[in-house]
Structures are given as C-alpha cells and as structure tokens.
Phi, psi and omega in degrees: 000129176241152183288131176288142185281148177195133175052040178083009180284130178278151184294150177267097191272176183301320180298323179295320177297315181297317178299316181297315180295325175298317178294323178295318178305324183268010177057046180250012186237138176238121175282140174242110193262133179240180186298338183299336181274003186264056175276116184242160179272114179246174179299333180267008181106184180299135183206149175293135184303315182295321178293325178290323183287324190304306181294330178289324175293320178301317180296318180294329182268357179076025178271118182299142182296333181281358179258001179231161180301162180299324176239079188287155169263168176298324178296319177304315183293314183296316181298316180294322178297318179292326179293339177267017179066032175283155177282124183305320183299332183296328182298321184288317181289327177294319179295321177300321179295317179300315182292328180290334183275358181221162178225128178245139173288152179302132180300154181303317182298321179290325177293322177296317180295317178295331181289347177276096193294343181284350175277125178240342178232125178240141171247133177238142175258013178256161184262357184273176179253016186295328178291318175299319179299319180296315179296316179295324179291313187282317189262336189232022176053034176093350178291145181278080185248355178275136177273138176241131177242134188239125177265145170213145182302333180261003179207092184283127175236133182247175176301146181291340181198170172303150185304320182295341183258359180293134180257349178228157172296144182238133171251119180258117179274093186291328182250031176087171182227149184309128174199180185277354181250160184281063182241023175217164186279121177236339184222171177298325178298319177300317180301317178301316181296317179295316182296321178296317180296318183294341180273356181264150178296324185288331187241018179262129174287093192299319182295318179297311184290336172296321177290318179297321183297323186260006183247157167284142185241141170251107180265104194248103171064041180289332180069019180287142172292169185313301187297323183286324178296318178299316180295320182295315178298318178297322180295317183287330182270339176056036174197169177301137183290342178275350179290145176298140177208156185277342183244155182227188182224150168246126180252109179245108187201124185293344180278345188297320183297342176271005179241074184300329179294321178292316180298317178299316180298312183294319183294322187257342182248308181259075189292343178277358178264121177258145183245131174247109193274352183280353177109163186291319182296317178295321180296313181297318180299316180290320178297316179298317180298314181292324178296319178295317181300326177299334182255015175076020179240157178241339180206153181224124171282098189304325187286346186235346181216163184263128185299140169079013179227146176254009181296141180292333175231158182230151181275123173253120181301142179300151174296155179296321178257127183294128175298152177300138174065022176289161173276122184271124177254125181247131190209160169275145187300334179292344182259016186300318182300317179293323179294320176299318180297317179297314181297319181301316181291321179291322175301315181297334179271004178082018181260119183280120180238163178209141169211162180280102183279320191286320180051037179255353184281160176202162176090181186294320182298317179298313181297318180296323180295314178297318181295322177296320179298319177294328180288343182236008177283163180279317178216157182243121182248099175278133179266117181254138182197178174299331179292318178291330177295323182286339186254105178282345175233149178169154182296331180298332179290329173293319177299318179299318180295321179293324178295317178298320179299322179295324182294341182296337178264008182259158177295150179300131179088356179293142181268124176218314181269125181234083184296141175237128178251131186271350185212207183263022177303122182286149177295319178295121180086000178293139181277073181224160176299150180304327181302326181291331183288340178272001180251152177292131178267130171267129179258111184236085182308129179060016177085011180275110182286144176276160175302326179294320179295315180296319179297320179294318179298317180295322178295315180298326182274359179073027180264159177303155183297328180247143179296140180294000000 
C-alpha cells in the first residue's frame, strides 16, 4: 500500500514502512492518538464519537439545532452555548452524563493499535477511555490492567516512572479525561489553555516530554488546524523544527491534505516529519498488517489471542486490585520472569492468581494494602530460589511474615502456605520461616508448573480435575 498524493504530499514508500517497523521493534516509537480513530457503532451505523456527541450535547444544553451547523463539532456547540450566557461548567457535566448513559466497544483502529505489542506508552488527545478499553481487551482479556495518567493545567500528573521501567502499558491523557468538572478539552478555548500550560516549566510533565523529545512519534488523527499542528510538533520536540534531529514524526490525518500551507511547511522546514494523507485509520490498518507479517501472521482474533506470539500461553498482568480469594504469589524481583511464566500457566488452567507487579508503592498505605490482600487470599505461594537466599532483606520477607501471622489463627494442619522452589535450593538451611519448612515444597524449575502441581492447586480450590 502506498500513500496517495495530495497537496504536495510525497508517497509513503516501502522503505519508510520498514524504517518505522524497525524503530517500533526497538520500542523507539510513541503513538499520539486523536479523535479521528474513534469510529464507534451507533444505531445509525458507524460514526465518529465526537460527531455523535455534538448534537446530543446541544440538545442537553438547550442549543437550538438551527443555531449550529448541520454537522456541528463539540466546539460549535460550546461556543453557541456560551454566547447564550450558559454556564461553561454545565457543558462538561452534561457530556459526562451522555457518556455515562451509553457504552461503546473499542473501535477497530484502536484495537489494531493495541495489538502492536511493542507499543508500551500511548498519548491520547481525546477525553474518552476507549484506548484503555482497547488495550485491556486485546492484551489483558478484559482485565483493567492498563494504567491511565491524566493531565490538567491545575493538576500536573507525570509518568509513574521512566519509560524503560514501566511494567504496564500507559495511556497518557494529554488534554484531560472525561469528568464532571471542566478539566478536559471540549472547545478550542480549552485547547489554548492546555497548550499554554504545557509550555511552562511549572505545568509541564517533564518525564513525559523527555520521552516525546527523544522518540519517533506517530501523530494519528489529531484533527488539529494548521497553526495548532505546528505548535504541537514544536512542543513535543522542544526545539526548532528546522534543527537537525535523530528522531522524526509520521503525521497521519485525513485533514492534512486540505492544509496546503501546513504540508508546504513540513516538507521544506520540518523535513523529519512525514505525512500520510489517506488518514489515521488507513495508516493504522496498514501498520498493523505489516507488523503482523513480520511475525509470520496475517490475522489475529483480538478477543482470544495475543498478537505476534506463538506461545501456547500468554502472560496477563495481574489486576491492580486483587480479586477475592485469588492465590497470592510472593517473590523477589529477580525472579519476575519465572513468576510470569508460572502465572501464565495457572491462568490457562483457570486458577486465579495475583502478585504485586508494579512494586512502585511505598509507605504505610501500600503496606496495609498488601497485608489486606494476604489476609483475604485463598492460598499463599512464596517463591524460594537462589535469589531469595542471597537477599537477607526484601519486601517479600515482610509478605512472608504476614502470611505466617495469618496461619496463627488457623487450625493445626490447615493448608495455606504452598512454597514453590525455582531451582535446587535445599530446604535444609533455606532462609525461610519455620512454617514454610513444615509444608511440602513444589519444585518448578524456571517457574514451569508440573501437571501434578496444577492438579493439586485445582483440588485445593475445589475445581474439577480437568480444566473446563
């Protein structure tokens, strides 16, 4: 597929696709998602979410249809409402009500984008949660495992960690997120306020913009007018766009071909910016197709399998909140890879497990939450290894102590602690609580569970002998 020419746009050739995919393989690309990708299924057929919302917001605000364009934007509605002396705050809470009264499945384009597993950080300029929904659907079988960070000019929120240290995919809402207060972009005036705030030292999320500055960017369907797109690109690169730089941008937006001044500017001034004129949805579909072909696949059923992998089981990150009666896995951070492997196999057997993946918490609240989880889990699985032997201190040892404390209220001989050893660490001399030495140790090298271990877990949990 090659890009059709328009308004001086040069074609997006095979070499450009290959270069982009190479950068994606190395996790050097950040998608920036805009409203153009929000095609949702409505009673009247497929429609852009913002276009669907605008007339409904006008009706809720009492703005007559003959006072707005035949196909109004949200900005058209808000401006007309304010001209009628309406309270600005009412527009945001009314829109929140409309969105609460309906549910949309994640659009196909967002599911395709989520299916590219090498993307770990997403920036969205939309206020909805559809991108998080797509990631949770495609990567986590519907579990709410994607982190969302929300920016507002009066409340700066940054990435929880450097990108290389992120353990879950993150969606950063650069222009705010839907709520009942006026803290997200609904009109052009809101956009101005956010852009002004983002340019100040006091209100700029420094960690995020550090990542944007050094990464290749996919600006997908933002729908920004000429002047705003130039400002946005300059903001993300934090230098003159004509200056030499190692990273570039791909701008995929169906409105771009109608902005000849912008295309001329990008072609002659910002030479690292490439334009794909067929639109964001077409770009994402082609990118997804090419990404799959690199991995020997041609199609992926998003709801049932993980894109780009041939593994018989897949790792689903634990939910942020531990499900009731889950099996609690306690481990040293050096054993995370084995713990992921163990959890994947137990998930496939229908055994609900949980462990603290993020390890970003600190303080009394964090400790109380972990202790509460140990107090309500069904079984406690401490992971013993050469790594735990080397560490005389570690948070996992606090977890072990809390598990032992819970057993003090149990009947003699009751099963609760189920130690798993990942290697040949002997029980004699193991640096574990005495309570662990009285329990049978399962030896699962590298976290690979045996059929006997899975059968025992299912028996303890009262599940059928064979997975359904």
